[in-house]
C-alpha positions as CSV (number, residue, x, y, z in Angstrom):
1,X,-15.5,-2.0,26.6
2,X,-17.9,-4.4,25.0
3,X,-19.4,-4.7,21.5
4,X,-22.4,-2.6,22.6
5,X,-20.7,0.5,24.1
6,X,-18.7,0.5,20.9
7,X,-21.6,0.4,18.8
8,X,-23.1,2.7,21.0
9,X,-20.2,5.6,21.0
10,X,-20.1,5.1,17.1
11,X,-23.5,5.6,16.4
12,X,-23.9,8.7,18.7
13,X,-20.7,10.0,17.7
14,X,-19.6,11.9,14.3
15,X,-16.5,10.6,13.1
16,X,-14.4,11.1,9.7
17,X,-12.4,8.1,9.9
18,X,-11.8,5.1,12.4
19,X,-8.2,4.2,13.6
20,X,-8.3,1.0,15.8
21,X,-6.1,-1.9,16.8
22,X,-7.8,-5.4,15.8
23,X,-8.5,-6.2,19.3
24,X,-8.7,-4.4,22.7
25,X,-7.6,-7.3,25.3
26,X,-9.5,-10.4,24.3
27,X,-12.1,-8.5,22.4
28,X,-11.8,-9.0,18.7
29,X,-13.1,-5.3,17.0
30,X,-12.0,-4.8,13.7
31,X,-14.9,-7.0,12.3
32,X,-17.5,-5.4,14.4
33,X,-16.5,-2.1,13.6
34,X,-16.3,-2.7,9.8
35,X,-19.9,-4.2,10.1
36,X,-21.2,-1.1,12.0
37,X,-19.5,1.3,9.6
38,X,-21.3,-0.6,7.0
39,X,-24.8,-0.9,9.0
40,X,-25.0,2.7,9.4
41,X,-24.1,3.7,6.1
42,X,-21.2,5.6,6.9
43,X,-18.8,5.8,3.9
44,X,-15.5,6.4,6.2
45,X,-12.3,4.7,5.6
46,X,-11.3,2.2,8.3
47,X,-7.2,1.8,9.5
48,X,-6.1,-1.0,11.5
49,X,-3.0,-1.1,13.2
50,X,-2.1,-4.3,13.6
51,X,-2.6,-7.8,11.8
52,X,-6.4,-8.5,10.7
53,X,-7.9,-10.6,8.9
54,X,-10.3,-8.0,7.2
55,X,-9.6,-7.9,3.4
56,X,-7.7,-4.9,1.7
57,X,-11.2,-3.6,0.4
58,X,-12.8,-3.3,3.7
59,X,-9.6,-1.7,5.6
60,X,-6.1,-0.5,5.4
61,X,-4.2,-2.7,7.7
62,X,-1.0,-1.5,8.9
63,X,1.3,-4.4,10.3
64,X,2.7,-4.3,13.7
65,X,6.1,-2.6,12.0
66,X,4.2,0.3,10.3
67,X,5.7,3.8,10.6
68,X,3.3,6.5,11.8
69,X,4.2,8.5,8.5
70,X,3.1,5.6,6.6
71,X,-0.5,6.1,8.3
72,X,-0.2,10.2,8.0
73,X,0.5,9.6,4.2
74,X,-2.8,6.9,4.0
75,X,-4.8,9.8,5.8
76,X,-3.5,12.6,3.7
77,X,-4.3,10.5,0.5
78,X,-7.8,9.8,1.5
79,X,-8.9,13.1,2.7
80,X,-7.2,15.2,0.0
81,X,-5.1,16.9,2.5
82,X,-3.5,19.8,0.6
83,X,0.3,19.7,0.1
84,X,0.5,22.9,2.0
85,X,-0.3,21.5,5.1
86,X,1.9,18.1,4.5
87,X,4.7,20.7,4.3
88,X,3.9,22.1,7.5
89,X,4.2,19.0,9.2
90,X,7.7,18.5,11.3
91,X,10.5,17.4,8.9
92,X,13.3,18.7,10.9
93,X,14.9,22.3,10.4
94,X,16.1,21.1,7.2
95,X,15.2,19.0,4.2
96,X,17.6,17.6,1.6
97,X,17.6,16.9,-2.1
98,X,20.2,15.2,-4.2
99,X,22.6,17.6,-5.8
100,X,22.5,15.9,-9.2
101,X,18.9,16.1,-9.4
102,X,18.8,19.8,-9.3
103,X,18.6,21.2,-12.5
104,X,21.7,23.5,-13.9
105,X,20.8,27.1,-14.3
106,X,17.8,27.1,-12.0
107,X,17.3,30.3,-10.4
108,X,16.9,29.8,-6.3
109,X,13.7,31.0,-4.7
110,X,15.5,30.4,-1.5
111,X,18.4,30.3,0.1
112,X,20.6,26.9,0.3
113,X,22.9,24.8,2.6
114,X,25.4,22.5,2.8
115,X,26.1,20.1,5.6
116,X,29.7,19.4,7.0
117,X,29.9,17.5,10.1
118,X,26.2,18.0,11.3
119,X,26.8,21.9,10.6
120,X,24.9,23.6,8.0
121,X,26.2,26.7,6.2
122,X,25.1,28.9,3.3
123,X,25.9,27.5,-0.1
124,X,23.6,30.2,-2.1
125,X,21.3,32.9,-1.7
126,X,18.0,33.3,-3.2
127,X,18.1,34.8,-6.5
128,X,21.2,33.2,-6.9
129,X,21.8,30.8,-10.1
130,X,22.6,27.0,-9.4
131,X,25.4,26.7,-12.0
132,X,27.0,24.0,-13.7
133,X,30.2,25.4,-11.8
134,X,28.6,24.7,-8.7
135,X,27.4,21.5,-9.4
136,X,30.9,20.4,-10.2
137,X,32.0,22.2,-7.1
138,X,29.7,20.2,-5.0
139,X,30.5,16.8,-6.7
140,X,33.9,17.3,-6.3
141,X,33.7,17.5,-2.8
142,X,31.7,14.4,-2.8
143,X,28.9,16.8,-1.4
144,X,25.4,14.7,-3.1
145,X,22.9,16.5,-1.2
146,X,21.9,20.2,-0.6
147,X,19.4,21.6,2.0
148,X,16.8,24.1,2.4
149,X,14.9,25.4,5.5
150,X,11.8,23.1,6.2
151,X,9.7,26.1,5.6
152,X,10.9,26.7,2.1
153,X,10.4,22.7,0.7
154,X,7.3,23.2,-1.1
155,X,8.3,26.5,-2.7
156,X,11.6,24.7,-3.7
157,X,10.0,21.8,-4.9
158,X,7.3,23.9,-6.9
159,X,10.3,26.2,-8.8
160,X,11.8,23.4,-10.0
161,X,8.6,21.5,-11.1
162,X,7.8,24.8,-13.0
163,X,11.6,25.1,-14.2
164,X,11.0,21.5,-15.7
165,X,7.8,22.5,-17.4
166,X,9.6,25.6,-19.1
167,X,12.3,23.3,-20.2
168,X,10.5,20.9,-21.7
169,X,8.4,23.6,-23.5
170,X,11.0,24.6,-25.3
171,X,11.4,24.1,-29.3
172,X,13.8,22.0,-30.9
173,X,15.4,20.1,-28.0
174,X,17.4,17.0,-29.0
175,X,16.3,13.7,-28.2
176,X,19.0,13.9,-25.4
177,X,18.0,16.6,-24.0
178,X,14.3,15.5,-24.0
179,X,15.4,12.3,-22.2
180,X,17.5,13.9,-19.6
181,X,14.9,16.7,-18.8
182,X,12.3,13.8,-18.7
183,X,14.5,11.7,-16.4
184,X,15.1,14.2,-13.8
185,X,11.4,15.4,-14.0
186,X,10.5,11.9,-13.3
187,X,12.5,11.5,-10.1
188,X,11.2,14.5,-8.7
189,X,7.4,13.8,-9.5
190,X,7.7,10.1,-8.2
191,X,9.4,11.5,-5.0
192,X,6.4,14.2,-4.5
193,X,3.8,11.5,-5.4
194,X,5.1,9.0,-2.9
195,X,4.9,11.9,-0.4
196,X,1.5,12.5,-1.1
197,X,2.2,16.1,-2.4
198,X,0.3,15.8,-5.3
199,X,0.0,19.9,-6.0
200,X,-1.1,21.5,-9.2
201,X,2.6,22.0,-10.2
202,X,3.1,18.2,-10.0
203,X,0.1,17.8,-12.1
204,X,1.2,20.2,-15.0
205,X,4.6,18.7,-14.6
206,X,3.4,15.2,-14.8
207,X,1.3,16.2,-18.3
208,X,4.1,17.6,-20.0
209,X,6.7,14.9,-18.7
210,X,4.6,12.3,-20.0
211,X,3.9,14.4,-23.2
212,X,7.2,14.3,-23.6
213,X,7.9,10.8,-23.1
214,X,5.3,9.8,-25.8
215,X,6.8,12.4,-28.1
216,X,10.3,10.8,-27.4
217,X,9.4,7.0,-28.4
218,X,7.9,8.1,-31.8
219,X,11.5,10.1,-32.7
220,X,13.2,6.5,-31.9
221,X,13.0,3.9,-34.6
222,X,14.5,1.1,-33.3
223,X,15.5,-0.7,-29.7
224,X,19.1,-0.4,-30.1
225,X,19.0,3.3,-30.7
226,X,16.7,3.2,-27.8
227,X,19.3,1.6,-25.6
228,X,21.9,3.7,-26.7
229,X,20.0,6.5,-25.3
230,X,19.1,5.0,-22.0
231,X,22.6,4.5,-21.1
232,X,22.9,8.2,-20.5
233,X,20.5,7.6,-17.0
234,X,20.8,5.4,-14.1
235,X,17.6,6.0,-13.2
236,X,15.9,2.6,-13.4
237,X,12.4,3.7,-12.7
238,X,12.6,6.1,-15.8
239,X,14.3,3.7,-18.1
240,X,11.7,1.1,-17.6
241,X,9.1,3.5,-18.1
242,X,10.5,4.7,-21.5
243,X,11.1,1.1,-22.7
244,X,7.5,0.3,-22.0
245,X,6.2,3.0,-23.6
246,X,8.5,2.4,-26.6
247,X,7.4,-1.3,-27.1
248,X,3.7,-0.4,-26.1
249,X,3.7,2.2,-29.0
250,X,5.3,0.1,-31.7
251,X,3.3,-2.5,-30.6
252,X,0.1,-0.8,-30.8
253,X,0.9,0.4,-34.3
254,X,1.6,-3.3,-35.5
255,X,-2.0,-4.7,-34.7
256,X,-4.8,-4.1,-37.0
257,X,-7.3,-2.5,-34.4
258,X,-4.4,0.1,-32.9
259,X,-5.1,3.6,-32.5
260,X,-3.0,6.9,-31.6
261,X,-5.5,7.1,-28.6
262,X,-4.2,3.7,-27.5
263,X,-0.8,4.7,-27.7
264,X,-1.5,7.7,-25.6
265,X,-3.4,5.7,-23.0
266,X,-0.5,3.3,-22.7
267,X,2.2,6.0,-22.3
268,X,0.1,7.2,-19.4
269,X,0.1,3.4,-18.1
270,X,4.0,3.3,-18.4
271,X,4.5,6.5,-16.4
272,X,2.2,5.5,-13.4
273,X,2.0,1.7,-13.1
274,X,4.7,1.6,-10.7
275,X,4.5,5.1,-9.3
276,X,3.7,3.9,-5.6
277,X,6.7,1.3,-5.9
278,X,10.2,2.3,-4.6
279,X,12.8,1.7,-7.3
280,X,14.3,-1.5,-5.6
281,X,10.9,-3.2,-6.3
282,X,10.4,-2.1,-9.8
283,X,11.5,-5.3,-11.4
284,X,9.4,-7.8,-9.3
285,X,6.7,-8.9,-11.7
286,X,6.0,-12.7,-10.1
287,X,5.9,-14.5,-6.9
288,X,8.9,-16.3,-7.4
289,X,11.2,-12.7,-7.9
290,X,9.2,-11.6,-4.9
291,X,10.1,-14.7,-2.8
292,X,13.8,-14.2,-4.1
293,X,13.8,-10.8,-2.5
294,X,13.5,-12.1,1.3
295,X,11.0,-9.0,1.9
296,X,9.4,-8.0,5.1
297,X,5.7,-8.4,5.5
298,X,5.3,-4.8,5.0
299,X,7.5,-4.9,1.9
300,X,5.9,-7.6,0.5
301,X,2.3,-6.0,0.8
302,X,3.7,-2.8,-0.5
303,X,4.6,-5.1,-4.0
304,X,1.6,-7.1,-3.9
305,X,-0.9,-4.3,-3.7
306,X,1.0,-1.7,-5.7
307,X,-1.3,-2.0,-9.0
308,X,-4.3,-1.4,-7.0
309,X,-2.9,1.7,-4.9
310,X,-1.4,3.1,-8.4
311,X,-4.8,3.0,-9.8
312,X,-6.1,4.4,-7.0
313,X,-3.6,7.1,-6.9
314,X,-4.2,8.6,-10.5
315,X,-8.0,9.8,-9.3
316,X,-6.1,12.8,-7.7
317,X,-5.2,13.5,-11.1
318,X,-8.8,14.0,-12.2
319,X,-9.4,15.1,-16.1
320,X,-5.9,14.9,-16.8
321,X,-5.9,11.0,-17.1
322,X,-7.5,9.4,-20.2
323,X,-10.5,7.4,-19.3
324,X,-9.8,3.5,-18.7
325,X,-6.1,4.0,-17.7
326,X,-6.6,3.4,-13.8
327,X,-8.1,-0.4,-15.3
328,X,-5.3,-1.0,-17.4
329,X,-2.8,-0.1,-14.5
330,X,-5.1,-2.1,-12.0
331,X,-5.0,-5.5,-14.4
332,X,-1.1,-4.8,-15.4
333,X,-0.1,-7.8,-13.3
334,X,-2.7,-10.0,-14.7
335,X,-5.1,-9.7,-11.4
336,X,-8.4,-8.1,-12.1
337,X,-8.8,-6.6,-8.7
338,X,-4.9,-5.3,-8.7
339,X,-4.0,-7.4,-6.2
340,X,-0.5,-9.9,-6.5
341,X,0.3,-11.5,-9.7
342,X,-1.6,-14.0,-12.0
343,X,0.3,-16.2,-14.2
344,X,-3.1,-17.1,-16.1
345,X,-4.7,-14.0,-16.4
346,X,-8.5,-14.3,-17.6
347,X,-11.2,-11.5,-18.6
348,X,-8.5,-8.5,-18.6
349,X,-9.2,-5.9,-21.3
350,X,-7.1,-6.1,-24.5
351,X,-4.9,-3.1,-23.5
352,X,-3.8,-4.8,-20.2
353,X,-3.1,-8.0,-22.1
354,X,-0.5,-5.8,-24.1
355,X,1.1,-4.1,-21.3
356,X,1.3,-7.2,-19.3
357,X,3.2,-8.9,-22.1
358,X,5.4,-5.9,-22.7
359,X,6.4,-5.5,-19.2
360,X,7.6,-9.4,-19.2
361,X,9.9,-8.5,-22.1
362,X,11.0,-5.0,-20.3
363,X,11.7,-6.9,-17.1
364,X,13.3,-9.5,-18.6
365,X,15.7,-7.4,-20.6
366,X,16.5,-5.0,-17.8
367,X,17.5,-8.1,-15.6
368,X,19.6,-9.2,-18.3
369,X,21.4,-5.7,-18.5
370,X,22.1,-5.8,-15.1
371,X,24.1,-9.0,-15.5
372,X,25.6,-7.7,-18.9
373,X,23.7,-10.0,-20.8
374,X,21.7,-9.1,-24.2
375,X,18.5,-11.2,-24.9
376,X,17.7,-11.8,-28.6
377,X,14.3,-11.2,-29.6
378,X,13.5,-14.8,-30.2
379,X,14.5,-15.7,-26.7
380,X,12.2,-12.7,-25.5
381,X,9.3,-14.0,-27.8
382,X,10.0,-17.5,-26.6
383,X,9.8,-16.4,-22.6
384,X,6.2,-15.1,-23.4
385,X,5.0,-18.2,-25.7
386,X,6.0,-20.4,-23.0
387,X,3.9,-18.7,-20.3
388,X,1.0,-17.3,-22.3
389,X,-0.4,-19.4,-24.9
390,X,-4.0,-18.3,-25.8
391,X,-4.5,-16.2,-29.1
392,X,-4.6,-12.9,-27.6
393,X,-1.1,-13.3,-26.5
394,X,-0.2,-14.8,-30.0
395,X,-1.4,-11.6,-31.7
396,X,0.9,-9.4,-29.5
397,X,4.1,-11.6,-29.9
398,X,3.2,-11.3,-33.7
399,X,3.2,-7.5,-33.5
400,X,6.5,-7.7,-31.5
401,X,8.3,-9.7,-34.2
402,X,7.5,-6.6,-36.4
403,X,9.7,-4.3,-34.4
404,X,13.0,-3.2,-35.9
405,X,15.7,-4.4,-33.0
406,X,18.9,-2.9,-35.3
């Protein structure tokens, strides 16, 4: 092949996407193809399978250790491929769900199975109820997963999402009930989003879950009471989300220009900011922490681009997201373009400044808790004072000082 033949082929043929290696033999083609796509004014995504010097804005680059599933998910996201099509892909004969993630009293829309010694046997039939007794029985036998047939996977997921919507809509739920329902819903929603299954049911359940979290933090007056509630869940992602929402809401309430609309926006940011990031990486918020993790190139890229990818993803939720939420998500580590961490943020939005500082506090609190330590309000304020010294940050610290910790 030559540059001329590649140019000729692309000019003469219709294409929706270009997937290429960065080079063929000694011929470097990634930059050539990118320039050609721009020159013929075709707004198509470019996927490069291998190391490339093109920027992340020019192409989606998959390093040499990439999985085909990563490419499939990227294509599904960019082309709005339906969840039903994704469900038709080969996941094997059975698909697993964590036993503890299945809500008790769920009426089953399909048969469910257990797996012992690589042999599947039916546990419950369609229209049965997944009762507390059944859950306890499974836990007592150390069966932490149940299974459905691959063809019923999407149907089963949607039935759980609809059930969560119904439960979260009930009147007079206690704070503990709201918290545990939201925690379980969040886990299921995030797993679906990571698989690019952003169905109508996922969107509706997300909206209901965010509204419940917003209501929840209004009812919790002190940090001490919040911590007491958080101990009921081992879901780090969700606990982080609730803490971020709590601090953001209380800080906005303590600044002179704060509004209820801003509280709602920051609740959405709290929910979505790490939505594309696996749980084990959610407490990485600076380059030093990133280096300590000894991650692969692929894992580092996932962390460094998650703000941008999370901001892009919420476009799938269309008019359900308040205006400006994507910008705050993109800037939530101080980098305007959503790439990497910026210890000296400039020109980011006022709400992004609030969220960045709150994320600093929440991350330090959660890291301390993992070592059985408790940080005082003064220690938390000093962490931010040493790192950020402009007037905008001083105002956030002043608002934080008014929050009741006891």
